[in-house]
C-alpha positions as CSV (number, residue, x, y, z in Angstrom):
1,M,40.5,-37.7,-5.3
2,P,43.1,-36.9,-2.5
3,S,45.0,-39.7,-0.8
4,A,44.3,-40.3,2.9
5,E,47.6,-38.4,3.7
6,E,46.6,-35.4,1.7
7,A,43.1,-35.3,3.3
8,A,44.7,-35.4,6.8
9,Q,47.1,-32.6,5.9
10,G,44.1,-30.5,4.6
11,A,42.2,-31.2,7.8
12,K,45.2,-30.0,9.8
13,R,45.4,-26.8,7.8
14,N,41.7,-26.2,8.4
15,E,42.1,-26.8,12.1
16,K,44.7,-24.0,12.2
17,R,42.4,-21.5,10.5
18,V,39.4,-22.0,12.9
19,G,39.1,-19.3,15.5
20,K,41.5,-16.9,13.8
21,G,38.7,-14.5,12.9
22,S,39.7,-13.9,9.3
23,G,36.2,-15.0,8.1
24,V,37.8,-17.0,5.3
25,G,37.8,-20.8,5.8
26,T,36.7,-20.4,9.4
27,S,33.4,-21.5,10.9
28,R,32.7,-22.1,14.5
29,L,29.2,-23.2,13.4
30,A,30.4,-25.9,11.0
31,G,30.2,-28.7,13.6
32,L,26.6,-27.8,14.4
33,F,25.5,-28.3,10.9
34,A,27.6,-31.4,10.2
35,E,25.6,-33.4,12.8
36,K,23.2,-35.9,11.4
37,P,19.8,-36.3,13.0
38,S,19.6,-39.2,15.5
39,E,16.3,-40.4,14.1
40,K,16.3,-42.8,11.2
41,P,14.8,-41.1,8.2
42,R,11.4,-42.4,7.0
43,E,10.9,-43.9,3.5
44,W,7.9,-43.2,1.3
45,D,7.1,-46.9,1.2
46,E,6.6,-46.8,4.9
47,V,3.9,-44.1,4.7
48,D,0.2,-45.1,4.5
49,P,-0.6,-44.9,0.8
50,R,-4.2,-43.8,1.6
51,H,-2.8,-40.4,2.9
52,M,-0.7,-40.0,-0.3
53,A,-3.6,-40.9,-2.5
54,W,-6.0,-38.5,-0.7
55,L,-3.6,-35.6,-1.2
56,V,-3.3,-36.5,-4.9
57,V,-7.0,-36.7,-5.4
58,V,-7.7,-33.4,-3.7
59,A,-4.9,-31.6,-5.6
60,T,-6.0,-33.0,-9.0
61,R,-9.6,-32.1,-8.3
62,L,-8.3,-28.5,-8.2
63,S,-6.3,-29.1,-11.5
64,G,-3.1,-29.2,-9.4
65,A,-0.4,-31.8,-9.0
66,V,1.7,-33.4,-6.3
67,T,5.2,-34.7,-6.3
68,F,7.0,-36.7,-3.6
69,G,10.7,-36.9,-3.1
70,R,13.5,-36.6,-0.5
71,S,16.3,-34.2,0.3
72,R,19.7,-34.6,-1.3
73,D,21.2,-35.8,1.9
74,G,18.4,-38.4,2.2
75,Q,17.3,-37.2,5.7
76,A,14.0,-35.5,4.9
77,L,11.0,-36.4,2.9
78,M,9.5,-33.8,0.5
79,V,6.1,-33.1,-0.9
80,T,5.5,-30.4,-3.4
81,I,2.1,-29.1,-4.5
82,L,1.6,-27.3,-7.8
83,L,-1.6,-25.3,-8.0
84,D,-2.4,-22.5,-10.5
85,N,1.0,-20.7,-11.0
86,D,2.2,-21.5,-7.5
87,R,4.5,-24.2,-6.2
88,K,5.1,-24.9,-2.5
89,T,7.3,-27.6,-1.0
90,R,6.9,-29.0,2.5
91,W,9.9,-30.8,4.0
92,I,9.2,-33.6,6.5
93,A,12.0,-34.0,9.0
94,P,13.0,-37.3,10.6
95,G,10.8,-37.7,13.7
96,E,7.8,-35.9,12.0
97,E,4.9,-38.1,11.1
98,P,4.4,-37.9,7.3
99,E,0.8,-39.1,7.6
100,T,0.0,-36.1,9.8
101,V,1.6,-33.7,7.4
102,L,-0.2,-35.3,4.3
103,Q,-3.5,-35.2,6.1
104,F,-3.1,-31.5,7.0
105,L,-2.2,-30.6,3.4
106,A,-5.1,-32.6,2.0
107,E,-7.6,-31.1,4.5
108,S,-6.3,-27.6,3.8
109,L,-6.6,-28.1,0.0
110,D,-10.0,-29.7,0.4
111,T,-11.3,-26.4,1.8
112,L,-10.4,-24.7,-1.6
113,T,-12.8,-26.9,-3.6
């Protein structure tokens, strides 16, 4: 792990590279993607469990499965549905209502039964 002085020197070197147009080690977009969303991320324990259970019931009725998780950076919730030989993941960003997403997914799957 670099010391604070080494990290500062590395940051200065990177600052010098930005805007030189070499394409290596430069990114004018880096600051845009480093921003964290201003909304506090939701937790699964804050989500109405009836919506989660309904999705699980509908998926298992079709011999499918549902998994719940979150993104590596902890900002987004994730729900994955496995059905037949297909797997689809829906990311739920901060500010989105997980209950609305779960309801939509459950209603959509329910039409397949």
